[in-house]
N, C-alpha and C positions, 0 to 999 in steps of 0.2 A: 821396196818391192822390185823383184827381178822382172824386167820388162822384155818380152821377146821382140825381136827386131821388127816384125811386121806391124807392131803397134805404133811405131813412129812414122808410118807412112800416111800421108794425108791425101785424099783424092780431092783435087781442086776442081770446083765447078761453079758456074755462075748462078745456077738456080736448079731447083728440083722440078723435073718435067711434069709431075702429076699433082701439083699443088693448087691448080686453079679449081674453083668451085665446080662441082659436078653439074652437068646440064639439068638434071632432074632435081637438084638440091634446092629446097625452098629457102635456104639460108639460115636455118635454125641450128645447124650443126657446124661448128667451126671446121676449117680445113687444116688447122694446126692446133696444138696445145703447147703451152710454154712452161718451162721448168724454172724454179726460182734461183736467183743469184748469179754471180759472175764465175763461180767455181764449181757448178753442179756436176758437169761432165757425166751425163746419164749413160748407163750401160745396159741395164735390163728393164723390160717393161712387161706388164701383165694387165689383163682386163678382167673385171667382174662381170657377171651376167647383166647388171643394170647399166653397163657402159662406163663405169668408173675405171680410170686408168691409174696405175701405180708405176713409178719409175724409181730405180735405185741410183745413188750417186757414187761415183769414184772419187770426186773431189772433196765432198763433205761428209760422206758416210751416212747421209740422210736417205729416207724414202719419202717421196712426195706423192700427192694424190690429186687427180683432176676429176671432178664429177662431170657426168655427162652433160654436154652443152656448154661447159665453162671453157674459157680460154686459158686462165692462169691456174697454177697449182698451189696447194697448201702443203705444209710439212705434215706428214703423217707419223713418221718415226724420226725423232731428232737425230742429227749427226753427232759424230765425235771425231777427234783428231786421229789421223793415221788409220782410218778404217774405210774400207771400200765395200760397196754392194754391187754384185753382178746380177746373174739371172734371177728372175722372180717367177712365181707361179701362185695363182689364187686357188685356194681349196675351200670353197664356200661351205661344203658339207661338213667340214671340221673347223670352221671359223678360223682359218689359218692363211696367212700370207707367207709362203716359203721363200727364202732368200739365200743365195750363195753369198757369203760374206768373207772378208779377208782382213786380217789384223796385222798391220805393219809394225805394231808396237812389240811384236814378238820375234823380231829379227835375231839371228839368221834363220830361225825355224820357219818363218813365213807360213804360219798355220792358216788354214781356211776352214770354214764351217758351213754346215747346213743349218740355218737359223729359222725358227718359227716365230712369227708375230701374230698376235690376235687380230683378225681382220676387223673385228668390231671396235677395238680400242687402240691398236698399234703397240700394245705392251708386248715385250718379249716373253714367249712361252717356254722356249727350249733352244738349246744350241748344241749341235752334234758335230764333234771334230771329225774332219776328214782323216781317213787312215794315212799314215806316213808322215815323216817329219816335214817334207816339202810337198805341198799339194796346191791345187788350184780348182776349187769348186766353181765351175763356170756357168752351168745352166741346170735347170730343174724342171721336172714334170711329175704329174701325179696320175695314177691309173684309177679306174672306176672303183676299185676296192679301197683306195686311200693309201696305197703304197707309194713311196716317193723315190724317184730315181734322179741321180745327179751325174753329170760328167765331170771328170777330173782331167784337166788339160795338161797337167804335169805327171800325174799318176797313170795316164793313158788307160783308163778303165771307166766303166759305169758302175756306180755304187747304188745300193738300195737300202732304204730305211722302211722296214715293214710297218704296217699300221700298228700303232701301239708299241713299236720297238724303241730301244734306247741307244742303239749303236748302228752305224752304217756298216754294211757288209759288201764285199766284192760280189757284183752280180754278173758282169760281163767283162772278161779280159781276153785279149787276143793279140797275136803278133801283128795283125793288120792295123792296130791302133798305135803302134810305135811311131815316133817322129821320123820324118824323112831326113831331118838334120837335127843335131842336138840343140835343145833349147827352144824349139819351135812349138807353137800352140798346136795341140792335136785335137782330141774330141772337144766339141764345142756345143752347138745347139742340139736340143733333144726335144722330141714331140711324141705324144701318145695319140694313137689313131682312134681311141674310143672303144676299142675291142680287145685286141690281144697282141698288139705290135707297137714297138718303139722305132722311131727314126732318129738317127744321129748323124751329124755332119762332122767332118774332120777338116780343120781349117788349113793345115799345111799342104794337103794334097788335093783338096776339093772333093774327097770321097763322100758318098752317101751310103749309110748302112741301114739295113732293116734287121731288127732283132725281135724275134717272137717271144712272148711271155708264155712259157709252157704251162700246162694244167697244174703242175706242182709249184708254180711260181718262179722256177729257174729260167735262165736265159738260153735260148737256142744259140747256135753258132751264128755270128753275124754274116749277113749276105750283102755283098757290095752291089749297089744298083748303079749302073753306068748312066750318066746324064748327058744329053746332047742339046745345045752346046754345054761344055763342061762348066761346072760351078767354079767360081774364083773366090778364094778365101771365104767360104761360107761361114757365117756366124750364127745368128739366130734362125730357128726353123719353127714353123707353126703348121699344125694339121688344119687344113681348110675344110675339106669335106671328102666325099668318096674319091680316093685316089689322087688327091691334090695336096701339095705342100707349098707353103710360102717360105721362101729362103731369102735371107738378107745376105748379100755379098759385100763384105766389108771394104776392102781396098778398091773394089770396082765401083763402089758407091751405088749399088743397085738393090732393088727388091724384085724378085723373080718368082714366077709360078712354075712349079714342077709338076707335070701330069704324069702319073705312073701307069705303066701297063706293059704286059709281056716281058717282065723282068728288067725293064729299062725306064728311064724318065726323059721327058721332053721339056726343055726349059723355054719359058716365054718371059721376057723382061717386061715388068709392069711399070716401073718408074726408075729413073736414074738421076744422077747429079747430087746425091746425098754426100755429105762429108763424113766419112767413117760411120756408116750406119751399123748398129750392132744387134738390133732385135726388132721384132714387130709384135703387135697384139691385135687380135681380131675382135671386132664388135659388130653389131647389126648395121652400123654405119659405114663399115669398111675396115681396112687395115691401117693401123697406126705405126708408122716406121720411125724408129728412134734414131736421131742423128747425134752421135756422141762427141765428135770433134776431139777425141781423146789424145790424139797425137800432140796437141798443144800442152796437155797436162804432163806428158812424158818427154818433153824437150824439143819438140819440133818448133822452129822459129815462127813467130807470129802470135796472133791472138785469136780466140774463137769469135765467131759471129754470135752476138747475143740478141735476144735470150736463147738459151738452149731450147730445142723444139722436138716434138714428134709430129710428123705430117700424115694427114689422112689421104689414102689412095684407094681407088676403086679396085675391087677384085671381080673379074668377069664371072657371071653366073655359070653354074655347072650345066652343060648342054645335055639334052636327053640322049 
């Protein structure tokens, strides 16, 4: 796998600042969940409505599942050699767990896929190749109609799989998505606002884009939303509620809340000290921030701190 330079950077920290139990917490909900094995290296995480968490592995190619209230995970989709799982999205309406997957056995083509697994059983339902010989399906989201959108960090575009469709099509492509330097990760996390807009972050520059879904399903031109303070290597992004996004900042080791308004965003750091966090998932108990430690998988000296974890942090309530 061709690894961009930023993936080898590890943010060293002694502890995560927001992993203490919440003051109001009765103790029934863990403040962390743990992923299996010494080589799991999680990258993507998603949550079902009942609080079940799913995480995909770069190290083993498996998808693991943690049920609400549990500390440890169980294997949901078995792994296989030279196979990686990136972004995940739960689509309960269609009994589907969507995953960005990457097959290293097909070098030098390095094909990636949007893969569908049955949420009820873990069985693979479909696999849709990303357009282009070299691609990087990085993150995925689903709109209210069941259309699926994925970011391609090498193809520098957002692709769409229409509900019932069989092939991904280019949905949003723009010069603003091009890398600032050759080989860098571009479009990364993607989130749907529940109505008619997608938000996408660009890792190499820290840009945040808003892309409207037009009445005919096509994409509007992307609008850049300036964020203060600036986002640093944003990775995963989640829609929280009215005008608020949760953004995971990878090399900075942070989870931040971005409040949108008047064409701009204001950033508030919620927690820091994570080692290469890549994504987050929201449940009624808070936000679960996934710590990947992936630099160690890709050649950074040292060993990861085991077990691999996702940490629960509080998200401030929306003020009136």
